[in-house]
C-alpha positions as MATLAB code, in Angstrom:
seq = 'MGRIETGGVTALEVLAEGNPDRPFADLVAPLIPAAQRLAYGMLQNIDESEDAVQEATFKAWRAFPRLREGSNHRAWFLTIVTNECRQRRRNRWWSILKQATPVAEEPSPTGLNEAAMDLRRALSGLPAEMKLAIVLRYYLDLPFDEVGRVLGVSSKAARARVHRALVRLRVEVPEMLGDE';
ca = [
       0.000    0.000    0.000;
       1.430    3.360   -0.998;
       1.898    6.353    1.220;
      -0.574    9.193    1.210;
       0.792   11.996   -0.887;
       1.227   15.460    0.589;
      -2.074   16.419   -0.992;
      -3.856   13.963    1.323;
      -5.968   15.065    4.243;
      -4.594   14.647    7.748;
      -6.490   14.294   10.989;
      -5.268   17.703   12.107;
      -6.619   19.377    8.949;
     -10.016   17.749    9.437;
     -10.127   18.903   13.060;
      -9.065   22.420   12.123;
     -11.818   22.666    9.523;
     -14.426   21.338   11.944;
     -13.554   23.866   14.630;
     -13.707   27.489   13.428;
     -11.909   28.958   16.431;
      -9.209   26.251   16.107;
      -7.736   26.207   19.635;
      -6.960   22.489   19.429;
      -5.395   22.650   15.964;
      -3.320   25.687   16.934;
      -2.101   23.890   20.049;
      -1.257   20.557   18.404;
      -0.024   21.583   14.934;
       3.483   22.564   16.077;
       3.785   19.264   17.974;
       3.078   16.950   15.032;
       6.690   16.737   13.739;
       7.960   15.795   17.209;
       5.114   13.297   17.588;
       6.010   11.703   14.256;
       9.685   11.420   15.242;
       8.681    9.909   18.576;
       6.318    7.392   16.960;
       8.917    6.383   14.402;
      11.522    6.018   17.143;
       9.211    3.650   18.998;
       7.713    1.688   16.104;
      10.512    1.801   13.500;
       7.916    1.726   10.715;
       6.915    4.868    8.845;
       3.383    3.718    8.004;
       2.660    2.515   11.548;
       4.086    5.709   13.022;
       1.896    7.892   10.782;
      -1.170    5.846   11.761;
      -0.240    6.089   15.442;
       0.086    9.892   15.275;
      -3.247   10.157   13.447;
      -4.989    8.019   16.072;
      -3.264    9.893   18.904;
      -4.423   13.193   17.400;
      -8.036   12.027   17.505;
      -7.626   10.753   21.070;
      -6.103   14.087   22.071;
      -8.964   15.946   20.416;
     -11.471   13.905   22.423;
      -9.497   14.559   25.622;
      -8.871   18.241   24.856;
     -11.799   19.561   26.937;
     -10.241   17.881   29.999;
      -6.826   19.542   29.501;
      -6.270   21.887   32.413;
      -5.351   25.499   31.838;
      -1.610   25.953   32.301;
      -0.800   22.280   31.687;
       2.250   21.325   29.688;
       0.486   20.593   26.404;
       3.605   19.181   24.702;
       4.116   16.540   27.400;
       0.345   15.852   27.388;
       0.233   15.232   23.629;
       3.482   13.247   23.500;
       2.183   11.052   26.325;
      -0.885   10.256   24.228;
       1.370    9.431   21.263;
       3.586    7.261   23.473;
       0.600    5.372   24.846;
      -0.772    4.816   21.342;
       2.586    3.414   20.198;
       2.775    1.161   23.245;
      -0.733   -0.082   22.526;
       0.203   -0.866   18.933;
       3.291   -2.788   20.063;
       1.184   -4.775   22.551;
      -1.251   -5.724   19.838;
      -1.007   -9.394   18.870;
      -0.790   -8.541   15.171;
       2.203   -6.297   15.769;
       4.258   -9.187   17.103;
       3.174  -11.462   14.256;
       3.981   -8.842   11.640;
       7.338   -8.021   13.210;
       8.278  -11.715   13.262;
       7.100  -12.227    9.692;
       9.061   -9.269    8.352;
      12.069  -10.509    6.385;
      15.389   -9.401    7.744;
      16.734   -7.196    4.994;
      19.354   -4.530    5.216;
      17.818   -1.124    4.697;
      19.758    1.144    2.403;
      21.869    3.442    4.507;
      20.790    7.080    4.461;
      23.260    9.394    2.806;
      25.719   11.073    5.082;
      25.712    8.366    7.748;
      29.033    6.796    8.444;
      29.610    3.343    9.822;
      29.818    4.510   13.450;
      26.399    6.186   13.221;
      24.899    3.017   11.766;
      26.435    0.993   14.617;
      24.864    3.393   17.085;
      21.468    3.003   15.386;
      21.802   -0.780   15.607;
      22.735   -0.536   19.281;
      19.748    1.745   19.948;
      17.393   -0.664   18.223;
      18.681   -3.428   20.502;
      17.733   -1.559   23.674;
      14.574   -2.519   25.553;
      11.578   -0.391   24.554;
      11.541    1.759   27.708;
      15.250    2.566   27.451;
      14.916    3.418   23.767;
      11.929    5.638   24.552;
      13.906    7.536   27.195;
      16.784    8.116   24.749;
      14.423    9.179   21.945;
      12.597   11.648   24.191;
      15.753   13.148   25.667;
      18.124   13.298   22.707;
      16.045   12.836   19.567;
      13.224   15.182   20.639;
      15.519   17.244   22.900;
      13.039   17.301   25.781;
      14.193   18.420   29.229;
      14.158   15.752   31.949;
      10.968   17.066   33.559;
       9.068   16.597   30.277;
      10.686   13.199   29.685;
       9.438   12.268   33.141;
       5.907   13.471   32.379;
       5.757   11.436   29.179;
       7.143    8.354   30.932;
       4.897    8.912   33.949;
       7.778    9.277   36.416;
       9.590   12.085   38.230;
      12.330   14.066   36.515;
      14.903   12.306   38.735;
      13.613    8.911   37.642;
      13.674   10.058   34.010;
      17.282   11.175   34.429;
      18.134    7.772   35.931;
      16.440    5.908   33.047;
      18.337    7.922   30.465;
      21.571    7.345   32.370;
      20.988    3.577   32.533;
      20.278    3.498   28.800;
      23.471    5.444   28.065;
      25.489    3.121   30.305;
      24.078    0.159   28.431;
      24.978    1.772   25.105;
      28.535    2.367   26.315;
      28.816   -1.319   27.175;
      27.378   -2.290   23.781;
      29.541    0.051   21.661;
      32.508    1.274   23.719;
      34.773    2.039   20.735;
      32.311    4.610   19.367;
      32.181    6.867   22.383;
      35.840    7.776   22.754;
      35.607    7.831   26.568;
      39.194    6.637   27.032;
];
């Protein structure tokens, strides 16, 4: 099945059209790129990540009236995206599809050297929660308090999770880090 071309309609566009004063669309629109990066980091499948962000957008729209004034809307929305990705990974079909997927080397993106590809492989080998902590902190550049909100833990616990993931990466690929 092919990807929807840029001329396709997204969930956010539909919601913006349906709501003339657009407070939800204005709040969520700037967060969509980060949500897509987060979903791809968790699911490692572009089509699944786009579907997850679409579904999370609708769930956020339904929950929008319950969002408290002054809340951190970025952490709120990314938590919904995270939960949607977790739900998709828990789904029985996800595990069947992931096992049925042939192991084929993806063409390496231009500009990536061998060390960067080794790091990507090491990241993909991390447990899901460790990978999520790394993606939130370094890929989305969230501060520890927001990482903690998305993970549902304190900022100290988020810092500890990121640290444990980095320690594990150093054990996995010590020659890449130059920590001599």
